[in-house]
C-alpha positions as CSV (number, residue, x, y, z in Angstrom):
1,M,-9.2,-22.5,61.4
2,K,-7.3,-24.2,58.7
3,R,-10.6,-25.2,57.3
4,S,-11.9,-21.8,57.4
5,L,-8.9,-20.0,55.9
6,P,-9.8,-21.0,51.8
7,F,-13.1,-19.4,52.6
8,I,-11.6,-16.2,54.1
9,I,-9.5,-16.1,51.2
10,I,-12.4,-16.4,48.6
11,G,-14.2,-13.9,50.2
12,A,-11.3,-11.5,50.1
13,V,-11.1,-11.9,46.5
14,L,-14.8,-11.4,45.6
15,I,-14.8,-8.3,47.7
16,G,-11.5,-7.0,45.7
17,A,-13.2,-7.6,42.8
18,I,-16.4,-5.8,43.3
19,L,-14.3,-3.0,44.4
20,L,-12.4,-2.9,41.3
21,A,-15.4,-3.3,39.0
22,L,-17.2,0.0,40.8
23,V,-13.9,2.2,40.0
24,F,-14.1,0.7,36.3
25,W,-17.8,1.7,36.4
26,R,-17.6,5.1,37.6
27,K,-14.9,5.9,34.9
28,G,-17.2,4.5,32.3
29,S,-19.9,6.5,33.3
30,G,-17.9,9.7,33.4
31,A,-16.5,9.2,29.8
32,S,-20.2,8.7,28.4
33,E,-21.1,12.0,29.3
34,R,-21.4,14.6,26.2
35,S,-18.2,16.7,25.8
36,P,-18.2,19.8,23.8
37,V,-17.5,19.2,20.1
38,A,-15.6,20.6,17.2
39,P,-17.7,23.4,15.7
40,V,-17.8,22.1,12.0
41,A,-17.6,18.6,10.8
42,S,-17.3,17.1,7.4
43,N,-20.4,15.5,5.6
44,A,-18.4,11.9,5.9
45,A,-18.2,12.8,9.8
46,P,-21.0,14.5,11.4
47,V,-19.9,13.3,15.0
48,A,-17.5,14.3,17.4
49,N,-14.1,13.5,16.7
50,G,-11.4,12.1,19.2
51,S,-10.7,13.7,22.4
52,S,-8.2,16.1,21.7
53,S,-10.8,17.8,19.3
54,Q,-13.5,17.7,22.0
55,S,-10.7,19.6,24.5
56,Q,-9.9,22.1,21.9
57,A,-13.8,23.0,21.3
58,A,-13.9,23.3,25.1
59,Q,-10.9,25.9,25.1
60,N,-12.4,27.7,22.3
61,S,-15.9,28.0,23.9
62,E,-14.1,30.4,26.7
63,A,-12.8,32.7,24.3
64,P,-14.5,35.5,22.9
65,I,-15.9,35.2,19.3
66,V,-15.0,38.1,17.2
67,K,-16.1,38.7,13.6
68,P,-12.5,38.8,11.5
69,N,-11.9,41.9,9.6
70,V,-11.4,40.4,6.4
71,K,-12.3,40.9,2.8
72,V,-13.4,37.7,0.9
73,S,-13.9,37.1,-2.5
74,S,-17.5,35.8,-2.2
75,P,-19.7,35.6,0.8
76,V,-19.6,32.7,3.3
77,L,-22.6,30.1,2.5
78,L,-25.0,29.0,5.2
79,E,-27.7,26.4,4.2
80,E,-30.4,25.6,7.0
81,Y,-32.9,22.7,6.5
82,G,-35.8,23.5,8.1
83,D,-39.2,22.9,9.3
84,Y,-41.5,25.8,10.0
85,Q,-43.4,23.8,13.0
86,C,-40.0,22.6,14.6
87,P,-39.3,24.5,18.1
88,P,-35.9,24.1,17.7
89,C,-36.0,25.8,14.1
90,G,-38.3,28.5,15.8
91,L,-35.3,29.0,18.6
92,L,-32.6,29.1,16.0
93,Y,-34.6,31.7,13.6
94,P,-34.0,35.1,15.9
95,E,-30.2,33.9,16.3
96,L,-29.4,33.5,12.3
97,K,-31.3,36.9,11.8
98,K,-29.0,38.5,14.2
99,I,-25.9,36.6,12.8
100,E,-27.3,37.7,9.2
101,A,-27.2,41.4,10.5
102,E,-23.8,41.1,12.0
103,Y,-21.9,39.7,9.1
104,G,-23.9,41.6,6.4
105,N,-22.5,40.9,3.0
106,Q,-19.7,38.4,4.3
107,L,-22.8,35.9,4.6
108,Q,-25.4,34.6,2.3
109,I,-28.2,32.3,3.8
110,V,-30.3,29.8,2.2
111,F,-33.5,28.0,3.5
112,H,-34.4,24.5,2.3
113,H,-37.5,22.9,3.3
114,F,-37.6,19.9,5.2
115,P,-41.0,19.4,6.5
116,L,-41.1,16.5,9.2
117,T,-44.8,15.8,8.2
118,K,-45.1,12.8,10.5
119,M,-44.4,14.8,13.8
120,H,-45.8,18.2,12.3
121,K,-49.2,18.3,11.1
122,N,-48.6,21.7,9.7
123,A,-45.2,21.8,8.5
124,L,-46.1,21.1,4.7
125,A,-48.8,23.8,4.8
126,A,-46.2,26.5,5.9
127,A,-43.7,25.5,3.4
128,R,-46.3,26.0,0.9
129,A,-47.3,29.5,2.1
130,A,-43.7,30.2,1.9
131,E,-43.3,29.1,-1.5
132,A,-46.6,30.5,-2.6
133,A,-45.1,33.8,-1.3
134,R,-42.0,33.5,-3.4
135,N,-43.8,33.8,-6.4
136,Q,-44.6,37.1,-5.5
137,S,-41.1,37.8,-4.5
138,K,-41.9,37.9,-0.6
139,F,-40.3,34.5,0.4
140,W,-38.3,36.1,3.3
141,E,-41.3,38.0,4.7
142,M,-43.5,35.1,4.9
143,H,-40.6,33.1,6.2
144,D,-40.2,35.3,8.9
145,R,-43.9,35.5,9.8
146,L,-44.2,31.7,10.1
147,Y,-41.2,31.6,12.5
148,R,-42.2,34.7,14.5
149,N,-45.9,33.3,15.0
150,Q,-44.9,29.6,15.2
151,K,-47.0,29.0,18.3
152,A,-50.1,31.0,16.9
153,W,-50.7,28.4,13.9
154,A,-48.7,25.1,14.9
155,D,-51.9,23.4,16.3
156,Q,-54.3,24.8,14.3
157,V,-56.8,22.3,12.6
158,D,-56.5,24.2,9.4
159,P,-53.8,27.0,9.3
160,R,-54.4,28.1,5.6
161,P,-56.5,30.9,6.9
162,T,-53.8,32.3,8.7
163,F,-51.2,32.2,6.4
164,I,-54.0,34.2,4.0
165,G,-53.9,36.5,6.5
166,Y,-50.1,37.0,6.7
167,A,-50.6,37.2,2.6
168,Q,-52.9,40.1,3.2
169,E,-50.5,41.8,5.6
170,L,-47.9,41.6,3.0
171,G,-49.7,43.1,0.4
172,L,-49.8,39.7,-1.9
173,N,-52.3,38.9,-4.3
174,V,-54.3,36.7,-2.2
175,D,-56.0,35.0,-4.7
176,K,-52.7,34.1,-6.5
177,F,-51.4,33.1,-3.3
178,T,-54.4,30.8,-2.5
179,R,-53.8,29.0,-5.9
180,D,-50.4,28.8,-5.4
181,M,-50.3,27.0,-2.4
182,D,-52.0,24.1,-4.0
183,S,-49.9,24.4,-7.3
184,P,-47.9,21.5,-8.4
185,D,-44.9,24.0,-9.0
186,V,-45.0,24.9,-5.3
187,D,-44.8,21.1,-4.6
188,Q,-42.2,20.6,-6.8
189,R,-39.8,23.1,-5.4
190,I,-40.5,21.6,-1.7
191,N,-40.1,18.0,-2.8
192,A,-36.5,19.0,-4.7
193,D,-35.4,20.7,-1.3
194,I,-36.4,17.5,0.7
195,Q,-34.8,15.4,-2.2
196,R,-31.6,17.6,-1.7
197,A,-31.8,16.9,2.0
198,T,-31.8,13.2,2.0
199,S,-29.0,13.0,-0.6
200,V,-26.6,15.2,1.8
201,G,-27.9,12.8,5.0
202,V,-30.4,15.3,6.6
203,N,-32.2,13.3,9.0
204,G,-33.7,16.0,11.4
205,T,-34.0,20.0,11.4
206,P,-32.7,22.2,11.9
207,T,-29.6,20.9,10.2
208,V,-27.2,23.7,9.0
209,F,-24.3,23.4,6.4
210,I,-21.5,26.2,6.2
211,E,-19.7,25.9,2.9
212,G,-20.9,22.6,2.2
213,Q,-19.6,21.2,5.7
214,Q,-22.5,20.2,8.3
215,L,-22.5,21.5,11.5
216,L,-22.6,19.2,14.5
217,Y,-26.1,19.3,15.8
218,E,-24.5,19.8,19.3
219,A,-22.7,22.9,17.8
220,T,-25.6,24.5,16.5
221,T,-25.5,27.3,18.8
222,P,-25.0,31.1,18.3
223,E,-21.4,30.3,19.3
224,G,-21.0,27.3,17.1
225,L,-22.6,29.1,14.1
226,R,-20.2,32.0,14.4
227,R,-17.1,29.6,15.0
228,G,-17.9,27.9,11.8
229,I,-18.3,30.9,10.0
230,N,-14.9,32.6,10.9
231,L,-13.3,29.6,10.0
232,M,-14.9,29.7,6.6
233,L,-14.1,33.6,6.3
234,K,-10.3,33.2,7.3
235,R,-10.2,30.6,4.6
236,K,-12.0,32.8,1.9
237,A,-9.9,35.7,2.9
238,V,-8.3,38.0,0.1
239,T,-4.4,38.2,0.4
């Protein structure tokens, strides 16, 4: 018995150590799950802050989001960096249209091109179509058609005939539209947007900025957008 006692003690210690490790492993696994994040982050910190802000965001998500009835000196600026072939951008598009109608002249939406050409073979051609339409004052009309019909042209070998069809539907000068899609001026404007995106740290789409502050990707939802807009409306309220 005396000879086996040390082995019994060692065995008990090992079992205790294994049980303790399992407890810590379970705690660690729970902590690694994504938690709700604050709706707006600064450019310098486009990631979730500490646990207190996450907890606050979780509480806010349960409350109804109501547009504040305030007067502002200038509309809140919402900038989207998007790719017309990007599926998440396509899903965000109708939500942004609803929000734009809801906030009216309290909100200004600006779209910047960020075609992910390595992933989306037709994204650049679509951006060119939108900019060619801009030359005839129909940017937003083409923008809307590209997103509403994303699935129709996304996998086409050559989407240009489809885009020319949209131009015809919009009553554009088709010859000018076709030339403009290949013009250096159009490419220059798209490249300027890409450079702007890179300079502010954009690396994916959709990326949204509200009054110059980047919305966290996890918070780029209808609720997150409204929270960010409402926050900025309150800051810009005329007293």
